[in-house]
C-alpha positions, 0 to 999 in steps of 0.5 A: 210222870213219876219215875218209878224204882224200878221197872219190869221186863216181858216176864216180869224181872227186874229190868236192872236186875236183868241188864247186871245179869246180863254182863255177868253172864257175859264175865263167866263166859255163859253164852245160854245165860247172856242170850237169855237175859238179852232176849228179855230184854229184846223182846220187851222193844227194849232192843236199840237199849239192850244193843248199846248196852252190849256195846257199851260192855265191849268197850268199858271191858273188851276193847283194850284186848279185842280193838278188831271186834270193833266192827261187828259191835258197831254193826251190831248196834246200826242192824240190832232191830234186823233180828235177834241174831244180830245180838247173839253175834254180839255176845257169842264173841264175847262170851268166847274163851279167847277174849279175853276183858279187864275190870281196871278201866272201870275200876278207876271210872276211866271213860277211853280204855285205849288198846294195849300195845301188844292187843293186835298180836295177841287177840284172835282172828275169830269172828262167830256168827249167829244161826238166826233160827235157833237165836230165837230159843228165848223169843216170845213165840217159841217159849209159849207154843206149848199154850201153858195155862196163864197162871203156869206161864211164868214158872214155865219161860222164868229159866234162871235166876236174876243176879241179885249180888250187886244192886249198888254196883250197878246203881240200881234204882232200888237199892236204897229199898227195904227189900220187903217194900221191893216185894210187896210193891214188885208182887202186888203192883207189878202191872204199874211197874210193868206199864215203864217197858215198851212191851207192857205199855203197848199191851195196856193201851191195844185195851184202852188201860191208863196208868194212876201214878198217884195208887201205881196201879192201870185203869180200864175203860171197861169191864170187858177190857178189864177181862180181854187184858187180864185174860192173855197177860194177868200172871197172877204174881202174887199168888206165885211160889217161893221158887217162883219170886228167887228167879225174878225178885228180892226175897231177902235182905239186898246185897252190899257187895261194891265195886271191889267185890265184883274185881276181886271176883272176875279180873283175871289178873288180880292176886290178893296178898295175905300179909301175916304180922309176926308178933315180936314180943308181949309188950309194944315198944 
């Protein structure tokens, strides 16, 4: 099996962009955005991968200041298949304003962050548990409950634009691609790239589709299977508006932001000092 430069989620976002958007939304303490991105992964049948990823965010950025939160994070990893409310509980606690994080261990590539000496005294003792019903606001059933025409589904369900500033920081597989080629492959061969995600693989198998790795396409056994599949899932991604493309794919040159840029933006305690050099005289010694 080939390994593509990128793969697509339930609503055809680039999977790595969704993971990156999730961590950024947590840094920005935006619970609704973080639930949206987590739901995109959860309902793409990437539940365990999602839970492990949130746990890694906790260990790498939050653990040093919030050691008591380990219990909720560990339970989240163990019980993520119970329902999206388990994931939502993890997110609610990480996005709560008292939960401080640091990028220091990330910057020095420390794989085993240690608890700060005064963490147990300073850490909030408040735990937040998500409501099971409201946690499902971005479930596939809820998002598609209005029977929106298929060609307009993506406009309806793609609420947020993915954060595309950090492909180098998160090591995205497409980071060395030309953005024009990335856009072309994404929009014209979307079903091939979606086939690597469990949800889409199940849908394709249900209608006897076969992935053609050489042509980057999905072939169906007969016309009936083709028609039935596309009646349910044919989003016509190559015929959508620029507004939608800006949300889910890359319409301009890829960002070159690096780890230092991430650190300057999200490290709460960092201070950048500008130093002015005084001119002594016109002639250098």
